[in-house]
C-alpha positions in Angstrom: -77.8 15.8 52.9 -76.6 12.1 52.8 -75.2 12.6 49.3 -73.2 15.7 50.4 -71.9 13.7 53.4 -70.9 10.8 51.1 -69.1 13.2 48.6 -67.2 14.9 51.5 -66.2 11.5 52.8 -64.9 10.3 49.5 -63.0 13.6 48.9 -61.1 12.9 52.1 -59.7 9.6 50.8 -56.0 9.3 50.1 -55.1 6.5 47.6 -51.7 4.9 47.8 -52.2 1.9 45.4 -53.1 -0.8 47.9 -56.2 -3.0 47.7 -57.0 -3.9 51.3 -60.6 -5.0 51.2 -61.1 -6.9 54.5 -61.4 -3.8 56.9 -63.9 -2.1 54.6 -66.0 -5.3 54.3 -65.9 -5.7 58.1 -67.3 -2.2 58.6 -70.0 -2.7 56.0 -71.2 -6.0 57.5 -71.4 -4.8 61.1 -74.9 -5.5 62.2 -75.2 -2.3 64.2 -75.1 -0.4 60.9 -78.2 -2.2 59.6 -81.5 -0.6 60.1 -84.2 -3.1 61.2 -86.8 -3.9 58.6 -84.7 -2.9 55.6 -82.7 -5.1 53.2 -79.1 -4.2 53.6 -77.3 -4.1 50.2 -73.5 -3.8 50.3 -71.7 -2.7 47.1 -68.1 -3.9 46.8 -66.4 -2.0 44.0 -62.7 -2.2 42.9 -60.4 -1.6 40.0 -57.7 -3.7 41.6 -56.7 -7.3 41.9 -57.9 -8.7 45.2 -55.6 -11.1 47.0 -56.1 -13.1 50.2 -59.2 -14.6 48.7 -59.8 -17.5 51.1 -59.6 -15.1 54.1 -62.2 -12.8 52.6 -64.5 -15.7 51.6 -64.5 -16.9 55.2 -65.2 -13.3 56.4 -68.2 -12.9 54.1 -69.6 -16.3 54.9 -69.3 -15.6 58.7 -70.5 -12.0 58.8 -72.8 -11.4 55.9 -75.9 -12.4 57.9 -79.1 -11.3 56.1 -77.3 -8.6 54.0 -76.6 -8.9 50.3 -73.3 -8.3 48.7 -73.0 -7.0 45.1 -69.5 -6.9 43.5 -68.4 -4.6 40.8 -65.0 -4.7 39.0 -63.9 -1.9 36.7 -61.1 -2.5 34.3 -59.9 -4.9 31.7 -58.4 -7.6 34.0 -60.2 -8.0 37.3 -60.1 -11.0 39.6 -63.3 -12.5 38.1 -63.0 -15.7 40.2 -62.9 -13.7 43.5 -65.6 -11.2 42.5 -68.1 -13.8 41.2 -67.6 -16.1 44.3 -67.9 -13.2 46.7 -71.2 -12.2 45.2 -72.3 -15.9 45.4 -71.5 -16.0 49.1 -73.4 -12.7 49.6 -76.5 -13.8 47.6 -75.9 -10.9 45.2 -74.6 -10.4 41.7 -71.3 -9.6 40.0 -70.9 -6.8 37.4 -67.8 -6.4 35.3 -67.3 -3.0 33.6 -64.5 -3.4 31.1 -64.1 0.2 30.0 -64.6 3.6 31.7 -67.1 4.8 29.1 -69.4 1.9 30.2 -69.5 2.9 33.9 -72.5 5.2 33.8 -74.8 2.9 31.9 -73.8 -0.2 33.8 -74.1 1.5 37.2 -77.4 3.1 36.4 -78.8 -0.3 35.3 -77.5 -2.0 38.5 -78.9 0.7 40.8 -82.3 0.5 39.0 -82.3 -3.2 39.7 -81.2 -2.8 43.4 -84.0 -0.3 44.0 -86.6 -2.9 42.9 -86.0 -6.5 44.0 -88.7 -8.6 42.4 -88.4 -11.4 44.9 -86.3 -11.8 48.1 -85.6 -14.8 50.3 -86.1 -17.1 47.3 -86.4 -20.8 48.1 -87.0 -24.0 46.1 -88.8 -26.8 47.9 -89.0 -30.2 46.2 -91.6 -32.9 46.7 -88.9 -35.5 47.2 -85.8 -35.3 49.5 -83.4 -37.1 47.1 -82.6 -34.0 45.0 -79.2 -32.4 44.5 -79.7 -28.8 43.4 -77.3 -26.1 42.4 -77.1 -23.4 43.6 -78.3 -24.6 47.0 -78.5 -21.0 48.2 -80.5 -18.8 45.8 -79.9 -15.1 45.4 -82.6 -12.5 45.3 -84.3 -11.9 41.9 -84.2 -8.4 40.3 -85.8 -7.1 37.2 -84.6 -8.6 34.0 -83.1 -11.6 35.8 -84.1 -15.2 35.3 -84.1 -17.8 38.0 -81.8 -20.6 36.8 -81.2 -23.8 38.8 -80.0 -27.3 37.8 -80.8 -30.4 39.7 -80.2 -34.1 39.8 -83.6 -35.6 40.5 -85.0 -39.2 40.8 -87.9 -40.4 38.8 -90.0 -43.1 40.5 -93.3 -44.8 39.7 -94.8 -43.6 43.0 -93.9 -40.0 42.6 -93.4 -39.7 38.8 -91.5 -36.6 37.5 -90.6 -34.4 40.5 -92.3 -31.1 41.2 -91.1 -28.2 43.2 -92.4 -24.9 44.7 -90.6 -21.6 44.1 -91.3 -19.1 46.9 -90.2 -15.8 48.1 -91.2 -12.3 49.4 -92.3 -9.5 47.1 -93.0 -5.9 47.7 -91.0 -3.2 49.6 -89.6 -3.3 53.1 -92.8 -2.2 54.7 -95.3 -4.2 52.6 -93.9 -7.7 52.2 -96.1 -10.3 50.5 -95.5 -14.1 50.3 -95.4 -15.4 46.7 -95.2 -19.1 45.6 -95.8 -21.2 42.6 -95.7 -25.0 42.0 -93.9 -26.3 38.9 -93.9 -29.9 37.7 -91.0 -31.1 35.6 -91.6 -33.0 32.3 -90.1 -36.5 32.1 -88.2 -36.0 28.8 -85.5 -38.6 28.2 -84.6 -36.9 24.9 -83.0 -33.8 26.5 -79.2 -33.9 26.2 -76.6 -31.8 27.8 -78.3 -31.1 31.1 -76.3 -33.7 33.0 -73.1 -32.0 32.0 -74.5 -28.6 32.9 -75.6 -29.8 36.3 -72.1 -31.4 37.0 -70.4 -28.1 36.0 -72.6 -26.1 38.3 -72.1 -28.6 41.1 -68.3 -28.4 40.8 -68.5 -24.6 40.5 -70.5 -24.3 43.7 
């Protein structure tokens, strides 16, 4: 029944060439539309070039709440900057589909991921306060996705190489379980390139 309602709703659209995303996002992020106890996943899909970026970033940061925002751009020349940043603000992911013949496979893979989040409310807690980590806000983890963070960490004689705990919630909306694991970093002065990678990620964030 819901699929039939959605198809009828889409069939009633009248397209005139504009890309006015703010009102649609405002409706999607309204808290009264979110059922308690469920993870609200908003899918933002466009084939157009989105303008007024700063305004929409502010809107997402202010109204996203506990929802997740996943952005999808279809076409050869999307606004990659906007779509990737919007997904970052919304703790979701960005998918770029360059050609129409890739839509079915890409969307099927994305929906399979969204139906099975491996870990939600992911957090990284360090054993020392003097750590600069990027990203500071970590998105949910879905199947086939790694958790990648970079950090600037002190190494002292009293603490040694820093350690951290990765934690989150696993399971479906009605059977959430807390998961955590402690990881200790190796003190390896020979590794090169990580400082530059951390700096790039810090600037990007």
